[in-house]
N, C-alpha and C positions, 0 to 999 in steps of 0.2 A: 138229238145226236145219238147215233147207234155206235156202240163199241164193237170192235172185231171179236171173233171167238178167242183169239190169242190174248187180247186184253182181258176179257172176261175170265179166261182160265187163270192167268197170273193174278188177277184181282181176287178171285174166289179161292185159289189155291196158291198163295204166294210162296215162293221158294226162298229158303235161306234167311228168314226173318230172325233177327236177334242181334246180339252185341258181342263183341270181343273185348278183351282187356286192352284199352287204348294205351296203357303204360308199357305194354309188351313191345320191345324194339322190333319184333317181326311183324307187327300190325300197323298198317297205315289207315288213317281215318280221314275221310272227306265229308265235310258238312257243307251243304249248299242250300240255298233257298231262292224262291222267286217271289219278290215283293208284290208283283202284280196279282198273284192268285193266292198267296199264303202257303204254298207247298214248301215243305222242308224235308230234305233227304240226307240221311247219313249212310254212307257206304264204308264198310271196313274190309280190308284185304289182309290175309295172312300169307307172308312170303317165306318160302323155304330157303335153305342155304344156296341153292342153285339159281335163285332169283326168279322162281316160278311161283305164281299165286296158287296156293294149295287150298285156300278156303276164302269165302266171302260171305258177309252178312249185311243186312240192311234194316233200317227202320225209316219209314217214310210216313209223314203226316200230309195227306193231300188226296187228290182225286184218284179215281181208278186208273187213269193213264199214268200218273206219277208212280203209283204202287206197282203197276205192271212193268213200267220202264226199269224201276229199281230191281224187281224180281228177275227180269230178263238179264240184266247186266251181271248179276251175281252168278248166273249160270254161264254166261259167256266168258267171264274173266278167269274162271277156274281152269287151271292147266296152262295158262298163257304166261309168257314172260311179261315184265312190266311194259316193255316197248310194244309188245303185241296188244296188251290191254289198252295202251294209249292210242292205238290205231283204230279203236272202236269209235265210230262217229255217230253223232245224233241222227244223221240221215239213215244209218244202218238200223238203228233202234226203231225209228219212226216207220221205216219200211217194213220191218219184221212184224211190228204190232199193228200196222195199217192205221196209224194215228191220223185223225183228221187235222187239217191245218190249224185249227184253234187249240189243239193239244200238243203241237210240236215243241212248245217250251218244256214239256215234261221230258222229252228225249234229250233236250239240251241240258237240263238239270242232271240227268243220268251221266252224260258225257263229262260234264263239269265235276261230278262226284268222283268219277274214275280218276280224272286228272288230279284232284285234290288229295285223294287217298294215296296215289303214287307219290305225289310231292311230299306228303307227310312221312311216308315210309322212307323215302330217300333222304329227307332231312334227318330223321332218326338214325339211319345207318351212317350218315356222314358224321354226325356228332359222336356216335359210338366208336367209329373208326378213329376219329380225332382223339378221343379219350384214351383209346388203346395205344395210339402212337405216343401221346404225351406220357403215359405211364411207362412205356418201354424206354423212352429217352431219359426218364428220371432215374432209372435203375443203374 
């Protein structure tokens, strides 16, 4: 199986590898895995006050296609609102990277990681907002 030049580029030169403080309320963390192949992907997004993703980091343990999919989505989500990021579909990722059918699950993982990171961020902000409201009503 031959990888496309884009997969090789993202694999050889992955963008945005690293981690953020998951305790930070402005950081959403999505951790997903594929039992079939053992790939594990962690995607983190940092969201500013305007609701725009200003940074993204990933750590992925898996094949070249999984690493390339993670690297690509960190580039794609930066500068997007949460809803715009959620509009990124695995088919877009697979098409951009020219993934072969046997590697489509890697693009599905990347889409799922975006959804999980956004959900985590939204849960944190809902809890933080609820805490602020409770504190205000107690005064």
